[in-house]
VOPAGU-2260 file (C-alpha; in pm, 1 decimal, decimal comma):
REM VOPAGU-2260
SITE   aa  ch    i         X         Y         Z
SITE  MET   A    0      53,6    1833,1     639,0
SITE  ARG   A    1     215,2    1675,2     944,4
SITE  TYR   A    2      86,7    1357,7    1103,8
SITE  ASP   A    3     126,9    1188,6    1417,5
SITE  ILE   A    4      82,6     779,5    1298,7
SITE  ARG   A    5      17,4     470,1    1626,4
SITE  HIS   A    6       2,2     136,0    1484,5
SITE  CYS   A    7     -57,5    -134,9    1743,5
SITE  THR   A    8    -107,0    -489,2    1652,3
SITE  THR   A    9    -175,5    -760,0    1907,6
SITE  TYR   A   10    -162,2   -1106,3    1848,5
SITE  ARG   A   11    -320,9   -1368,6    2106,6
SITE  TYR   A   12    -239,4   -1716,6    2076,7
SITE  SER   A   13    -446,3   -2037,2    2222,9
SITE  GLN   A   14    -138,5   -2235,5    2299,7
SITE  PRO   A   15     232,6   -2103,4    2378,5
SITE  VAL   A   16     489,0   -1979,8    2111,2
SITE  SER   A   17     825,1   -2129,6    2175,3
SITE  ILE   A   18     972,1   -1935,3    1917,0
SITE  SER   A   19     895,8   -1680,2    1617,3
SITE  HIS   A   20    1031,8   -1455,9    1349,3
SITE  HIS   A   21     860,9   -1161,3    1227,9
SITE  VAL   A   22     951,6    -915,6     911,6
SITE  LEU   A   23     757,8    -534,5     955,0
SITE  HIS   A   24     689,3    -287,4     733,1
SITE  LEU   A   25     585,9     -35,9     989,8
SITE  VAL   A   26     825,8     277,1     970,4
SITE  PRO   A   27     695,2     526,0     694,4
SITE  ARG   A   28     933,1     534,5     409,8
SITE  GLN   A   29    1127,6     907,2     254,1
SITE  CYS   A   30     997,7     980,6    -123,0
SITE  PRO   A   31     948,2    1292,8    -284,9
SITE  ARG   A   32     607,6    1430,5     -71,1
SITE  GLN   A   33     670,0    1239,8     215,0
SITE  VAL   A   34     954,5    1296,4     508,1
SITE  GLY   A   35     957,0    1070,5     819,6
SITE  HIS   A   36    1118,9    1288,0    1140,7
SITE  ASP   A   37    1033,8    1001,5    1440,0
SITE  SER   A   38     998,1     627,3    1420,5
SITE  THR   A   39     961,9     369,2    1667,6
SITE  ILE   A   40     894,4     -17,7    1703,4
SITE  SER   A   41     841,1    -150,3    2088,8
SITE  VAL   A   42     763,1    -573,7    2056,4
SITE  SER   A   43     701,7    -714,4    2369,5
SITE  PRO   A   44     815,2    -949,9    2417,5
SITE  ALA   A   45    1110,7    -798,5    2402,3
SITE  PRO   A   46    1313,4    -988,5    2093,0
SITE  ALA   A   47    1613,4   -1168,5    2129,6
SITE  VAL   A   48    1759,2   -1085,9    1779,7
SITE  ARG   A   49    1643,1    -702,1    1581,5
SITE  SER   A   50    1816,3    -573,7    1283,9
SITE  ASP   A   51    1687,0    -289,8    1072,3
SITE  GLY   A   52    1741,7    -157,0     724,3
SITE  ARG   A   53    1585,7    -154,5     355,4
SITE  ASP   A   54    1453,4    -427,3     192,7
SITE  TYR   A   55    1480,0    -508,7    -241,3
SITE  PHE   A   56    1235,4    -203,5    -308,6
SITE  GLY   A   57    1425,8      46,1     -56,6
SITE  ASN   A   58    1154,5     -18,6     230,2
SITE  PRO   A   59    1238,7      16,1     568,5
SITE  VAL   A   60    1237,5    -332,8     750,3
SITE  THR   A   61    1226,5    -463,3    1083,3
SITE  TYR   A   62    1345,1    -850,5    1116,5
SITE  LEU   A   63    1282,4    -981,5    1477,3
SITE  THR   A   64    1318,5   -1303,7    1647,2
SITE  ILE   A   65    1128,4   -1387,4    1968,8
SITE  GLN   A   66    1255,1   -1663,1    2165,4
SITE  GLU   A   67    1098,1   -1622,5    2469,2
SITE  GLN   A   68     761,0   -1821,5    2539,1
SITE  HIS   A   69     442,9   -1628,9    2518,2
SITE  GLU   A   70      94,7   -1649,1    2422,1
SITE  GLU   A   71      60,9   -1305,1    2309,9
SITE  PHE   A   72     272,5   -1089,7    2085,4
SITE  VAL   A   73     237,7    -693,9    2105,5
SITE  ILE   A   74     382,3    -458,3    1843,8
SITE  GLU   A   75     340,4     -84,8    1867,7
SITE  ALA   A   76     471,8     199,4    1577,2
SITE  CYS   A   77     442,4     518,0    1569,3
SITE  SER   A   78     574,3     795,8    1384,2
SITE  THR   A   79     590,6    1151,7    1306,5
SITE  VAL   A   80     546,5    1230,7     917,9
SITE  ASP   A   81     516,3    1543,4     705,6
SITE  VAL   A   82     340,0    1487,2     345,5
SITE  THR   A   83     315,9    1730,7      73,9
SITE  THR   A   84      62,8    1718,3    -176,9
SITE  PRO   A   85     246,2    1620,1    -497,2
SITE  PRO   A   86     199,4    1877,8    -815,8
SITE  ASP   A   87     -74,1    1819,0   -1042,6
SITE  TRP   A   88     -10,4    1731,8   -1447,6
SITE  PRO   A   89    -278,2    1777,2   -1676,5
SITE  PRO   A   90    -409,7    1420,3   -1764,0
SITE  ALA   A   91    -441,4    1516,7   -2149,0
SITE  GLN   A   92    -115,9    1581,1   -2195,8
SITE  SER   A   93      18,3    1272,0   -2101,9
SITE  ALA   A   94     189,0    1045,4   -2329,1
SITE  PRO   A   95      12,7     802,4   -2489,5
SITE  TRP   A   96     -63,7     465,3   -2276,9
SITE  ASP   A   97      28,8     241,7   -2606,8
SITE  GLU   A   98     405,4     394,8   -2619,3
SITE  ILE   A   99     480,4     382,2   -2246,8
SITE  TYR   A  100     643,0      41,3   -2261,3
SITE  SER   A  101     873,9     121,5   -2531,5
SITE  ARG   A  102    1012,9     413,2   -2476,3
SITE  LEU   A  103    1126,2     209,5   -2143,1
SITE  GLU   A  104    1232,4     -71,2   -2330,2
SITE  ARG   A  105    1473,3     160,4   -2563,0
SITE  ASP   A  106    1577,2     363,1   -2341,9
SITE  ALA   A  107    1715,7      61,3   -2120,0
SITE  SER   A  108    1889,6     275,2   -1835,2
SITE  PRO   A  109    1911,3     156,6   -1453,2
SITE  ALA   A  110    1620,8     349,6   -1387,9
SITE  SER   A  111    1400,5     274,8   -1668,4
SITE  LEU   A  112    1438,4    -116,0   -1615,6
SITE  ASP   A  113    1404,0     -71,4   -1247,4
SITE  THR   A  114    1040,7      81,2   -1367,7
SITE  LEU   A  115    1025,1    -185,6   -1587,3
SITE  GLN   A  116     969,6    -454,1   -1355,9
SITE  PHE   A  117     649,0    -321,3   -1219,4
SITE  ALA   A  118     509,9    -396,9   -1551,5
SITE  PHE   A  119     506,4    -782,4   -1524,1
SITE  ASP   A  120     253,2   -1002,0   -1323,0
SITE  SER   A  121     313,0   -1094,5    -961,2
SITE  PRO   A  122     169,9   -1341,8    -737,8
SITE  TYR   A  123    -116,9   -1152,8    -586,3
SITE  THR   A  124    -196,9    -985,6    -933,7
SITE  ARG   A  125    -233,7   -1257,9   -1163,2
SITE  ALA   A  126    -535,0   -1236,6   -1361,7
SITE  GLY   A  127    -719,1   -1360,4   -1706,0
SITE  ALA   A  128    -847,7   -1225,6   -2032,7
SITE  GLY   A  129   -1181,1   -1091,0   -1848,4
SITE  VAL   A  130    -984,9    -842,6   -1646,2
SITE  ALA   A  131    -776,8    -724,1   -1948,4
SITE  ALA   A  132   -1068,0    -683,6   -2145,7
SITE  TYR   A  133   -1204,8    -478,1   -1839,7
SITE  ALA   A  134    -909,6    -233,6   -1855,5
SITE  ARG   A  135    -922,8    -194,4   -2272,1
SITE  GLU   A  136   -1238,2     -66,6   -2206,2
SITE  SER   A  137   -1071,3     246,5   -2033,4
SITE  PHE   A  138    -752,3     224,8   -2255,1
SITE  ARG   A  139    -852,2     320,6   -2593,6
SITE  PRO   A  140    -526,5     278,7   -2875,1
SITE  GLY   A  141    -334,6     656,6   -2805,5
SITE  ARG   A  142    -523,1     776,3   -2527,4
SITE  PRO   A  143    -348,3     962,7   -2249,1
SITE  LEU   A  144    -199,4     757,6   -1938,1
SITE  LEU   A  145    -334,6     970,3   -1693,7
SITE  GLU   A  146    -669,5    1016,0   -1841,4
SITE  ALA   A  147    -738,9     680,5   -1888,5
SITE  ALA   A  148    -599,2     548,2   -1552,4
SITE  PHE   A  149    -808,5     808,6   -1407,2
SITE  ASP   A  150   -1129,1     639,0   -1595,3
SITE  LEU   A  151   -1011,1     313,8   -1513,4
SITE  THR   A  152    -987,8     466,9   -1101,5
SITE  ARG   A  153   -1351,1     575,7   -1130,9
SITE  ARG   A  154   -1498,0     296,6   -1307,2
SITE  ILE   A  155   -1330,4      70,1   -1014,8
SITE  HIS   A  156   -1466,3     255,7    -782,2
SITE  GLY   A  157   -1853,8     284,5    -912,0
SITE  GLU   A  158   -1859,9     -69,2   -1011,4
SITE  PHE   A  159   -1715,6    -235,2    -691,4
SITE  ARG   A  160   -1846,1    -283,4    -370,9
SITE  TYR   A  161   -1696,9    -232,2     -47,1
SITE  ASP   A  162   -1778,0    -512,5     109,5
SITE  SER   A  163   -1511,1    -647,2     458,4
SITE  SER   A  164   -1661,9    -958,1     430,1
SITE  ALA   A  165   -1650,6   -1087,9      78,4
SITE  THR   A  166   -1261,8   -1182,2      41,7
SITE  SER   A  167    -950,6   -1267,9     214,0
SITE  VAL   A  168    -611,1   -1192,8     202,7
SITE  SER   A  169    -567,8   -1547,7     -88,6
SITE  THR   A  170    -867,7   -1429,9    -265,2
SITE  PRO   A  171    -746,3   -1409,6    -698,4
SITE  VAL   A  172    -852,3   -1117,7    -861,9
SITE  ASP   A  173   -1037,9   -1298,5   -1091,0
SITE  GLU   A  174   -1240,8   -1355,5    -772,4
SITE  VAL   A  175   -1281,9   -1014,7    -683,5
SITE  PHE   A  176   -1350,2    -964,8   -1025,9
SITE  ARG   A  177   -1638,9   -1192,7   -1042,0
SITE  LEU   A  178   -1760,6   -1068,4    -678,9
SITE  ARG   A  179   -1739,1    -689,5    -770,8
SITE  ARG   A  180   -1690,9    -660,5    -403,2
SITE  GLY   A  181   -1387,0    -652,5    -158,9
SITE  VAL   A  182   -1159,5    -407,7      16,6
SITE  CYS   A  183    -889,8    -174,9     -92,3
SITE  GLN   A  184    -653,0    -441,0    -137,0
SITE  ASP   A  185    -834,5    -625,3    -314,4
SITE  PHE   A  186    -897,5    -282,6    -552,1
SITE  ALA   A  187    -548,4    -226,5    -590,4
SITE  HIS   A  188    -490,8    -573,7    -702,1
SITE  LEU   A  189    -779,3    -586,4    -954,7
SITE  GLN   A  190    -638,2    -181,4   -1047,7
SITE  LEU   A  191    -262,3    -352,6   -1098,2
SITE  ALA   A  192    -377,0    -658,9   -1275,2
SITE  CYS   A  193    -572,7    -419,5   -1523,7
SITE  LEU   A  194    -253,9    -196,1   -1598,6
SITE  ARG   A  195     -12,3    -467,4   -1616,2
SITE  SER   A  196    -203,3    -641,4   -1873,1
SITE  LEU   A  197     -80,5    -370,8   -2096,6
SITE  ALA   A  198     236,7    -423,9   -1955,6
SITE  LEU   A  199     215,8     -81,4   -1790,6
SITE  PRO   A  200     417,1     -32,1   -1496,5
SITE  ALA   A  201     226,3      15,7   -1207,8
SITE  ARG   A  202     321,6     -39,6    -805,1
SITE  TYR   A  203     151,6    -125,3    -472,2
SITE  VAL   A  204     123,9     104,3    -216,7
SITE  SER   A  205      82,3      36,8     212,4
SITE  GLY   A  206     -30,3     315,2     405,8
SITE  TYR   A  207    -242,9     524,0     582,7
SITE  LEU   A  208    -499,5     776,3     525,1
SITE  LEU   A  209    -688,5    1031,4     718,8
SITE  THR   A  210   -1012,6     928,7     837,7
SITE  ARG   A  211   -1280,6    1213,8     949,8
SITE  PRO   A  212   -1565,4    1109,3    1177,4
SITE  PRO   A  213   -1903,4    1217,4    1093,3
SITE  PRO   A  214   -1988,7    1557,9    1149,6
SITE  GLY   A  215   -2097,3    1656,6    1527,4
SITE  ARG   A  216   -1918,6    1288,2    1622,8
SITE  GLU   A  217   -1564,9    1230,0    1759,6
SITE  LYS   A  218   -1313,7    1072,5    1607,1
SITE  LEU   A  219   -1268,8     721,1    1765,7
SITE  VAL   A  220    -911,0     574,4    1949,1
SITE  GLY   A  221    -765,5     318,3    1707,9
SITE  SER   A  222   -1056,9     367,7    1471,2
SITE  ASP   A  223    -810,3     429,9    1149,1
SITE  ALA   A  224    -681,3     177,3     953,7
SITE  SER   A  225    -424,4      73,9     735,1
SITE  HIS   A  226    -506,5     155,5     346,4
SITE  ALA   A  227    -390,7      83,6     -18,6
SITE  TRP   A  228    -328,7     193,1    -342,4
SITE  ILE   A  229    -183,2     233,4    -630,2
SITE  SER   A  230      82,3     374,5    -806,6
SITE  VAL   A  231     123,9     430,5   -1213,2
SITE  TRP   A  232     464,3     530,9   -1429,9
SITE  CYS   A  233     431,6     878,5   -1634,7
SITE  PRO   A  234     702,9     955,9   -1828,4
SITE  GLU   A  235     656,8    1334,5   -1781,0
SITE  ALA   A  236     492,8    1332,6   -1380,0
SITE  GLY   A  237     676,8    1048,7   -1257,5
SITE  TRP   A  238     494,9     792,9   -1032,0
SITE  VAL   A  239     126,0     905,1    -984,4
SITE  ASP   A  240     -45,7     741,1    -671,5
SITE  LEU   A  241    -405,5     667,6    -749,6
SITE  ASP   A  242    -689,5     546,4    -496,2
SITE  PRO   A  243    -932,4     358,5    -667,4
SITE  THR   A  244   -1117,1     228,0    -298,3
SITE  ASN   A  245   -1180,7     644,2    -270,8
SITE  ASN   A  246   -1168,0     726,8    -669,5
SITE  THR   A  247    -902,3    1011,5    -580,4
SITE  VAL   A  248    -552,9    1098,2    -701,6
SITE  VAL   A  249    -385,1    1084,0    -395,1
SITE  ARG   A  250    -296,3    1437,7    -272,3
SITE  ASP   A  251    -185,5    1524,1     126,7
SITE  GLU   A  252    -382,7    1263,4     308,5
SITE  HIS   A  253    -203,8     957,1     234,6
SITE  ILE   A  254      90,5     824,8     417,8
SITE  THR   A  255     291,6     597,3     245,6
SITE  LEU   A  256     472,5     330,4     409,1
SITE  ALA   A  257     612,6      74,7     147,6
SITE  TRP   A  258     592,7      -6,6    -201,0
SITE  GLY   A  259     664,5    -301,8    -422,3
SITE  ARG   A  260     477,3    -504,8    -638,7
SITE  ASP   A  261     195,1    -674,5    -460,6
SITE  TYR   A  262     113,9    -683,4     -90,7
SITE  GLY   A  263     290,6   -1019,8     -25,5
SITE  ASP   A  264     639,0    -786,1     -65,6
SITE  ILE   A  265     497,3    -520,4     215,3
SITE  SER   A  266     260,8    -643,1     446,4
SITE  PRO   A  267     258,2    -445,0     770,1
SITE  VAL   A  268     360,1    -764,3     977,6
SITE  ASN   A  269     461,4   -1127,4     905,2
SITE  GLY   A  270     643,2   -1438,0    1006,0
SITE  VAL   A  271     640,7   -1757,2    1140,5
SITE  ILE   A  272     572,8   -1880,6    1440,2
SITE  PHE   A  273     626,7   -2220,3    1615,1
SITE  GLY   A  274     344,4   -2365,7    1800,3
SITE  GLY   A  275      37,8   -2133,8    1905,1
SITE  GLY   A  276    -256,9   -2298,3    1816,1
SITE  GLN   A  277    -545,5   -2098,1    1700,4
SITE  HIS   A  278    -510,9   -1740,0    1724,0
SITE  THR   A  279    -666,8   -1395,4    1741,5
SITE  VAL   A  280    -528,8   -1018,0    1565,7
SITE  ASP   A  281    -655,8    -646,4    1665,9
SITE  VAL   A  282    -490,5    -379,6    1521,6
SITE  ALA   A  283    -594,8     -20,9    1606,6
SITE  VAL   A  284    -422,4     252,0    1438,4
SITE  ASP   A  285    -434,3     615,5    1508,0
SITE  VAL   A  286    -384,9     887,5    1261,1
SITE  ASN   A  287    -365,0    1271,1    1370,7
SITE  PRO   A  288    -246,3    1599,5    1219,0
SITE  ALA   A  289      12,8    1716,8    1436,3
SITE  ALA   A  290      88,9    2086,2    1561,9
SITE  THR   A  291     394,5    2196,6    1431,7
SITE  GLU   A  292     395,2    2471,3    1623,4
SITE  GLY   A  293     801,0    2505,0    1764,7
SITE  ARG   A  294     844,6    2238,6    1531,3
SITE  GLY   A  295    1069,2    2287,6    1230,9
SITE  THR   A  296    1014,1    2025,5     906,0
SITE  ALA   A  297    1252,1    1919,8     669,3
């Protein structure tokens, strides 16, 4: 599938901002199942300083400094991306989950060490004994890793309610676990906390999900949204992406922006402002299948 993506973020301030610094993760990364073709980021007011590069995890990142006084800040990111479905791997043929960490530790190669860094707590995934006990209901001793991970994904989807008013960006995992509700970011952090409580490498993935309008109705402009899911390491299959919000293995309708330890590593827009008073933020996202006639694919 080829997608055209538009992500527009508008900040409005009650008082002028004199200077601001921003870090953007808004360009889809290249990865085994995804090839990006065209990506642009437009900013108003125009930045005095801008640099583009890669962050510690290899994600595209943009750094901005706005030195012009402003009461509105607009970022528009547009991209075209090809996404393919990853190969299926029979869950029952994956390695026992309780052998994964020791295998990586014994290997000690750069690739294994890079994977192991995702087996530990991060600021947004710290949780107590209740979350670890919840995880062990799926991870019985010797159970194949993917069987157990799929079961955990199913349980989170079935036992937690999507509620955009129940949590905020800073809500701890233990509170999400107590409330049994939250949003995609919360469910991703919860599943990461479960997996890492068992020393299983898993990473946070941000991106987009193609949404479909109700039958007989047109899709509203700007009605899509950023999304979050997780990726768990399996020796046989590599990184396997799972979406606990939708109880699915990620196929070709999820577009990856970035991955890291948790939301704090790869939030789409982050930064510091001087001034501004109170502010509001509006986000509009459009994800649309693109016409491929006459265009090559990588």
